[in-house]
N, C-alpha and C positions, 0 to 999 in steps of 0.2 A: 251834753252828758247824761242826762236825765231821761233823752229819747233813746239812748243807747241802751241805758239799762232798762226801760220799760221794753225793748225789742227782744232782748236778750232775757228778761221773763217771760215773756211772750211764748218764745220759743221754746223755753226751757217748760213751761205749762203745755205746750201741745206737746213735746215730747213725751211728756210722762203722760200723757192723754192714751198714747198709742201703745203703751207699754204691755207686755205680755204679765197678765195677773199671776199667773201659773210660777214665776221665779220671785215673786215681792218679796218673800222673807226669807229668801236664801244668801249665802255669805255675800257681801259686797253688789248687791243687787238693788238695795232699794233706791238709790241714789247714786249718782255718778262721782258724789262726794269723796268717797273713801278710793276711788281709783285713781281719782285726780291728784289727792294725795299722794298716792304711792306714784304715779307718774313723775310728780314735781322731786320728789325726794330721789328718784332714781337719776334722775340730773343732775342734783346736786350731787350724788353720789359721784356721776360721770365727770363733773365739774372739779370737786373739790378734792375726790380721792385719789388722783396721783400726786394732787399737791401734799397731802399729809403724807403718804409713802415716801417722799421723794427721798429723805434721810434716813429713813428705815431701809432694813433687810426685809428682803421677799420671804412672804410666809410660805413654810412648806404646810401643803394642803392636801397631800397626797390621802390622808386618812379621811377625810370628807368626800373629795372628790369622786374617788371612785364609788362610795355607795349613794354619792348624789347622782352621779352620772348614770349608773345601771338601775337607781332609783327612779330616772325620767325614763331609760329604755321600758321598763315595766308598766309606768303609767301610759306610755304613747301606744303600747301594744295592746293595752286593754280599751284604748279609746279608739283607737284602731278596729277592732273587733266589735266595739260597740256600736260604732259606726256602721259598721259593715251589716252587723247579724240585723240589726232595727231597721235599717233601710230596706234590706230583703226581705224581711219579717213584713214589713209593712208595704211591700211592692212599689217603694219609691221608685218616682220617673228620674232618668237623667236629663231628660229634656226640660219639664219642665215640672217641678215640685213644690206646691204650697203649703205654708205652715199649717198644721194642726194644731190649734189651741186648745184643742179638749182635754181633758183628765184621763182620756183614755189610758191603759197600762202603756202601750207603745210610743204615742208621743209622749207622755211624760219620760221614759226611759230615753228618746232621741232629746228632751230638755236636758236631763239630766247630765248627759255627756257633753253636750254642748256647754253647760258650766263648767264641767270639767275641763273642757279645751279651754276656756278664759282662764280658769286659775291656774293651768298648768303654764300660760303664758307669764302669770305674776311669779310663779316660782323661776321660770328662767330667767329672770332679771339678776338672779343670783349668777348667771353664767359671767356677767359685767363686773360684779363684785368682787368673784374669785380671779378673774385677771387682774383687776387694779392690786387684790391684795399680794399677788404673785411678782406685781410689776411687769406684766406681759401688755405695754399701755400700748403697743403695737397693734395689739389685737382688737382695741376699743376703737374701731373705725368708724366712719360718717354711717357706713354700712352696718354695723354690728348695733350702732344705737338707734339708729333711723328703723331698723327692723325689729328691736325691742321694745320699742317705745309703741310704735304703731299697732303692733299684736295686742297689746294690752286693752288698746283704745278700741281698736276694731271688733275685737271681741267683746269687750263689755256691752257694745251695742248688738252685735249677733245674737249674746246670749239673753240681753234684754228685751230686745223687740223682735227677733225672730230665731228663736231656737227651735232650730228644725228645718224642714221645706231643703230649699238649692244649697243654702248655705252648709249642709252637711258633706257635700262632696270634696270642699276647701277644707275642709277639718278631718276629714277620714284621709285625705291623699298626705294633709300635712304630718298626720299622727304617724301613718306609715314611714314617712324619710325620718322624722325622727326616731323611731326605733333606730334607725342605722347608723345617723349622725350621732346619737348619745352613744350607742355600742363604739363609734370609732374614739369618742373624747375618753370614756370607760377605759379603754384598750391604753390609751395616750397615756393616759394618768399613771398608769403602772410604772413607767418611767421611760429614758431614752432605750431601752433596750430592746422595747417593744417595737420601735419605728419600723425595723425591717418588715414587720407584717402588717405594715400601714401605706403601704404602696399605694393603696386606692383611694385617696383623699381627693383625688380630680375628678374621680366619677362620682362622689358624693357629691362636688359641684353642679356636677352634669346632673344628677337625680333631682336637684334642687328645682336649677332651673327647666327643667323639663316638665314637674311639677307647676311649675309658674306659667308656663305657656298652655299646660291641659287649665288651669285657671280660667287663662283667657278665650280659651275655645268656649269651657262649658259656660263662662255668663255670655260671652258674646251671642249663645244661642238665645238665651233667654230676652236679650235685649233687642233680638230682631223676631221674636215670636208673642203669640199673644200666652200670656200666663200670670195667675193669680198669687204673684210674688213680687214686693217692691223691687221697681225696677230701677229706684234710688240704689239699694244695695247692691244691685250687679253691678252698675255703672260705678260705685265705689272699687268693688272687688277687678273689675274690667281696669280700672286707673292704676290702683294699686300693685295690680301683677305688672302692667307698663312700668312701672317705678322700677319693681325687685327685678325684673328681667335685666334693664338698662344698670342698676346698681350690681347684681350678681355677674353679668356678663362683663361687666368693666373689670371687676375682680378677678374671673377667670381667665381673662385677657392679660391682664397685667402679671398676674402670680405666672401661668404656666406658659406664655412666651418668652419671659424673663428666664424660666426655667432650663427651658431649650435652648434659649441665647447662651446662656451660662455652658450648658452640657455640651453645645457647638463647640466652644472655645477651647474644652479640654479633649475634645477628638483629636 
């Protein structure tokens, strides 16, 4: 037991030596402790929330869901804009882009938007809380929980150690997709009468799958070329993208193949 503790402590010390000093004093960045607490509290809500709501009426949260979703549309668009403009002004390469750890204006601008991207993933944990409070427990799937949990861990590491460089592409593309996704959720929050305008849900899922394939291609290039960017992070993104393709692909197949089967029965 002592040996395990020592190894864990050594790994933690090694990890903290590699940290980006620019983000040292930013919210939730100093140590992984606060983010770990948020992570486990989230899992506790997922586990106990449906039990607490079992004998209660579902809450009507339209008053908060509409501003929440459209607030995330605005934040997502802002992050997409910042990633795009800063990468263009910095002449970022889509093939190989090391992290610029300097305190110059453009690298600091990129570091700030990387932090905002991480923090947006913390905010998005409320998606699950709202599902549970509305007793939409069928929405709290393994895919949903896995995606939300993994993103706050992945992007705490991203913002803490590699705020910029190759990682900008993943965050930029994901921010764009989330503009569309939270627009959909925001419109849906107005009520059932909006469903006739939301026929494009399956195309949203296709867009999500497309972005994961783009992550796969983008990171695989870095894995087979020489680039001064940590290959460990590219490998992690590569494997993570595969997991999301498998999970979202399975979701798409089950959801839309079943829909087609039902429609065929009524033809």
